[in-house]
N, C-alpha and C positions, 0 to 999 in steps of 0.2 A: 697273582695270576691276572692276565690281561682280559680274561673272559668278561669280568664284571665291567671293566672300563669300556670294552667294545660293545657290550650289550646296552649299556647306558647311552653310548653314542648312537647306536641303531635306533633306540627308542626316541631319543631327542631329535634325530634327523627325520625320523618318520613323522613325528608331530609337526616339525617345521614344514615338511612337504604338505601335510594336511592344511596347515594355516595358509600356505601359499596357494594351494588348490582352491581353498574357500575364497581367497581374494580374487583369483582369476574367474571363478564361477560368478562372482558378483560385480564383475567389471562394468556391467550395464545396469546395475541396480541403482535407481535414483536415491541419492542421499546416503549411499553406503560408505562406511569408513573402514579402510583397510586395517588389518591387524599385523602385528610384528611379534615374532617369537624372540624372547630374551632368555639367554642361557646363563647358568652359573656352574662353577666347578664344585666338586664334592670331595671333602677330605674326611678320613676316619679319625675319631678322637683317639688320643693316646694317653695311657695312664702316666707315662713318663713326661708328659708335657710336650713342648715343641721339639721338632727334629728337623734340622736343616736338610736332611736327605729324604724327607717324607714324600711319598708319592701319592697323588690323588687317586681316588677310586672311580673317577668318571665325571659325567656331567648330568645336569638336570634342567628341566624347564623352570626358570625362575618366575616368569610371567608371560602372558600373552596380552599385549597391550594394543588398544586401538589408536590409530593415528587420526586425530580430529583436525586434519588440515583441510583447507578449502578445496572443494571440487570445482571443475569447470562449470560455467553457466551456459546452458543451451536454450534455444528458443522453443516456444510452445504455442499452440493455437487456442489453448483453454485459458480464459481469464482467471480461473481459480487455481491454475498452476502457479505456484509461488516458490521462488528460490531465496534462501537466506545467504546474503553476501556478507560474511563476517561471522561473529560469534552468536551463539544462541540456538535454541531448539523450539520447534512448535510444541505447544502444550496441548495434549490430546486427552479427551475424556471418554471412558468406556463405562457408561452408567455410573459415573462418579469416580472410577478408578483412573488415576492420572498417570500417563506415560509421556515420554518425550521423543521427538522424531526430527530428522532433517529432511524427510521425504515430503515435498510440498505438492504432491499430486492429490488434488481435492476435487470434489464434486458436490452437488446438492442432493439431499435425499428428498423424499416426497413431502416432507414438512418444512423444507427450506433450510435445514441445518447443513452446515459445511462439514463434510466428513471425508475420511480417507477410504481406501479400498477395503479395509478391515471393518468399516462401520464405526470407527472411533470419531468423535466430533471434535472439531477445532474449537479452542476456547479463546476468549478475549474479553473485551469490554463492550457492553451493550449500550444502546442509545436510549435515553430517557429524558423526556421534556426538552428534546432538541439538543441535549448535551451528552457527550461520552462520559459514562460513569466509570472512571478509572479506579475506583475503590473496590469494586466487586467483579470477580472473574465469573464468566458464565459461558455456556455453549453458544457459539455464534450462529445466528439465524438471519437469513436474508428475508426481510419483509417485502413481499411482492405486492402489497396493497397499493392501490392508486394514490397518488399525491393529491390531496384535496385542493380546490382552487383557493386563491386569496384575492380578496376584493382590493381594487386599486383605491388608495386613499390620497396619493399625492403624485404629482408630476414635477420632477426636479431636473435641474441641469442648466448651466450657463450657455448662452449663445452669443454670437456676434451679429449685430445689426449694422448693415452697411451705411456709414454716415453720408455716402454720396447719393443715397436714394432721394427721389423727388418727394415733395410734400403732397399728400393726398387728403381729401375731405372725408372724414368718417361717415358723413351723411350719405355719401354715395356708395358705401360699402355693400357689396353683393358677393356672397360666397361662390356664385357661379361666374363671376367676372374677375379673372385674374388681374385685370388692369386697375381694379379698385383697391388693391392692397399691394404692399411692397414685397412681403415675404410670407411664406406659410410653412407650417410643420405638421405632418401627420403623426399620430401616435396611437397605439392600440391600448385600450384599458379593459379591465375585466370586472364583472359583477360577482356577487357572492356565489352564484351557481357556475361560474367559470365561463359565462357567455362573453364573447368578445364584442367590443364597441369601438367604432372608429371615431377618434377625436381629431379635429383639425384646429390648429391655432394660427391666427392671422395677425400680422404686424403691419401697422400703417404709420408712416412718419407724418405726424399730424400738426406739428408746429415748432417754431424756433423763436426764442426770445433773445434779445441782446442786452437789455438793461433790467435791473442793475448788473445781473450776471448772465452770461450766455448759457442757455439751456436748450435741449432738444427733447421734444415729447413724442413718444411712440404710443399709439393706441393699440390695445390688444383686443381682438375679437375671438370667438370660438364657435365651433359647430360640433355636433355629435350625430353620427349616423345620417349625415346629409342635411340636418336641420340646424339653423342657427340657435345658439344658446342665449339665454337671458341671464343676467342683465346684458344690455347691449350699449356700449362695450363692457367687457368684464373688468377693465382697469387700464392703467397707464404705466409707462416706464419713462422717467425723466432723467436725462443725462446732463451733467455739467460739462465744462470745457475739456475735462480730462478724458471723457469717454468711458469712464469706469465707475463702478459702484453707483448704479442708478437708484433713484428713489422710486421704489416699486409699490404700487397699490393695485392689488388684484383680488377680485372676489372669487370664492370657491366655485368650481364648475358644478352646476346641478344638472346631472344627466338623467333625463326621464327614461324609465324602463317599462317594457310592456310584458316581458316574459315572466311567467310564474307569479304574477301579482307582486313583484318586488317594489319596494319604495325607491325613489330616485337616489342615485349615487351622488355623494358630495366629495369632490376631488379638489384638494388644494393645489395651487400652482405656485411653485417656488423657483424663480429664475435668478436667484442671487448669484452674483459673479458674472453677470452678463456684461458685455462691452459694446461700445459703438465706435468702431474704427473704420477707416477707409479701406475696407477689405471685404471679400465676398462673404455673403451670409453663411453662417456655420452654426449648426445645432447638433453636432455629432454626439455630444455628451448628454443629450436630453433622454431621460428615462422615466419609468414609473415603477411602482412597487407591487403591482399585482400580477397574477398569472392564472391561467386556466388549469383545469385538472390534467394530470399527467399519469401515464402508465410506465412502469419500470421497463426500460428497453435494453439496458446493459449495465454492467458494473465492473469495477476493477479495484485492485488493491494497491495503495500508494506505498511509497518508501517507508513511511512510518507505520504501516499496517492499517491505515484508514481504508475502510471499504466504501468506495464512492459509487453511489447509484445514479444513473442518468435516466431522465424521464422524457417521455414523448413531447412534453411541453417546453423542452429546452432547459429545464432546471436540473440541478444536481443536488444530492443530499448525502451526507455521511450516514451509513447504515450500521456501523460498528467499527471496532478496531481490534486487530489481531494482537495477541500478547505473545512475547517471547520469554524464554527462561534460559538461564545460564547457571553453571556450577563452578565452584572453586577447583574441584578435582574431577576432571572429566573422566579419567580412567577409573574413578570409583563408581561410575554408573554401571548398572547391571544390564547387559544385553538381553533382550527378550525375544529377538527375532521379529520379522515383519517390520524391519527398520525402526524398532522401538527400543528405548532404554528406560530403566526405572531408577528412581532415586534410592540411594542407600546411605548408611551412616558414613561411609567413606567418601562419598561424593559431596556430602554436605547438603544443606537445604537449598532449594532453587532460588535464584535471584530473578524475580519476575518483573518485567517492565515492557515498555513499548519499543519498537524497532527504532534504530537510528538515534538512540540515546542511552546513556549509562553504560557504554561499552558494548551494547548489543548491535548486531549487524543491521544492514539495510535490506528491506524486502523488495523483490523485483517481480512484478506481475507478468504473466505470459512467459515465465522463465522456469527452468528446473535446474537443480544442482546435480551434476553428474557424480558418479562414483569417483573417489579420489585414487582409485587403483591405477598405477602405471604399469600397463601390461608388459612393456619392454623390460622394466626393472624386475617384475615378478618372474618373467621367463628366465632371466639371468639368475635370479635367486633360486629358481627351481633347479637349474643345472648345477649350481653350487651345492645345493642341499643333496642332490643325487650323488655328486662326487663324495661328499662327506659320508653319506650312507655307505657307499662302496668302500671307502677307506676304513670305516669301522668294521665292515664285514671282513675286510682283509686282515685286520688285527686279530679277529677271532680265528680266521683260517690259519694265520701264522702261529697263534697260540696252540691251536689244535695240532699243527705239525710238530711243534716243540714237545707237546705231551706225547705224541706218537713216538718220537725219538726216545723219550725217557722210558716208555713202556717197552720198547724193543731192545733196551740195554740188557746185555747178558753178563 
C-alpha cells in the first residue's frame, strides 16, 4: 500500500521545510551556518534475500548537516567586533565550560573581560613579563591600567652634517645665537616620573686638517631646558675624506632635575652611522628610548589575534592574543543555540592555535561575519519542498481513491 510511502514523504518534506524555515529565520544572525536536509530511501528486509522487483517503503531523514562555508564580511563600528575569514572558531568560556562560536560580536564587561551577549568570555593567550604566553589559555582581559613612564637612557640615530658649512670657533658658542653654530637638533627626553625635558644638540664645524690625512672635526654642544650642559663641549666627531664612519667621542649628557628631588639623568649619545656629505643637514632618524606615562585610549585586534592597545603617550603595547580552534569533523559538533557549538567524540578534540597560522583563518577587527544563508536559494528550496509535500499528499489521496474503489466492489 502507498499510504506508508506517502506518509514518510510527508514527514520528510515537513522536516525539510522546517530546516529551510530555520535557515531563513537566521538569515541575519551573525556567524550562523545554514543547515541542509539529507534524505535516504527505505527498504524492508526480506527473508528470501534480494528481489529485483522489490519496492521501497518510503524515505527518511538521514541527517541534518550544517554547511560551514564562509559568510560575507561586513563592516562594524565596534573595535571588538571580529570576523574570522577562513577556518576556525572563537573559543568561549562560561565559568570554565568551553564552547565554540563564529559570532564575533564582543564587548567588555565591568572587569575588562571580553565577552559575548550571553556573558561567555573569549579565551586566548595572556601577557606576562612583556611576552605572550602561548602555552596557557585563559579568559582574555583588557588591562586599562596606565602605562608607566620610562626614563630616557640614550639618544641614538645617524645624521648628515653638511660638509659645505663654514668653520666656527667653539669659544664663541652661545645657545641664544644661531650664528655661533652650524646645525642644531631638538629632542624630548623623559625622567623616571614621566616629566618631559627639552634637549638641544648643537653641531659646530670647528676644524680641518690636511696632513698627513684630511679630516674634518665637528664639535658637539648640548643644552637642556634652556641651559647649556657641561662638559662644554660634550665631545667631537672627526670625519676622514670619505665622509662616513666618524671617530666619535661624546660624554653622557648629565641633565639636572628639580622636580620630586630626582637625581640628574645620565643620557648616552650614540650618533654611529653619521655622515658628512655636501647635502642638507638631516637628523630625521634621531630618537630616544624614553616616554611619559600614558592612558589607554583605544585598542584593536590584528590579523593574528594580537590585541594592540594604543596609549595617549603615542606608544602601543600588545595586551593579549585571541586563540582559535578548529576540528577535523565539523559536522560532529553539537549545536547548542546562541551561535554556540560543543565538542563531541565525533568532532574530535579541538586543534587550538593563533589566527593566520596552522590552517586557521585571519581575524579582521571592525568586521563581522554574516550568516551564510542564501535567501534566494532558500526560497527556491522552499517552493520545491512545498511541491514535494503536495505530491506526497497526492499519493495518499490516490491510494485512498483506490481503496474506496475496492470497498465499493459488489
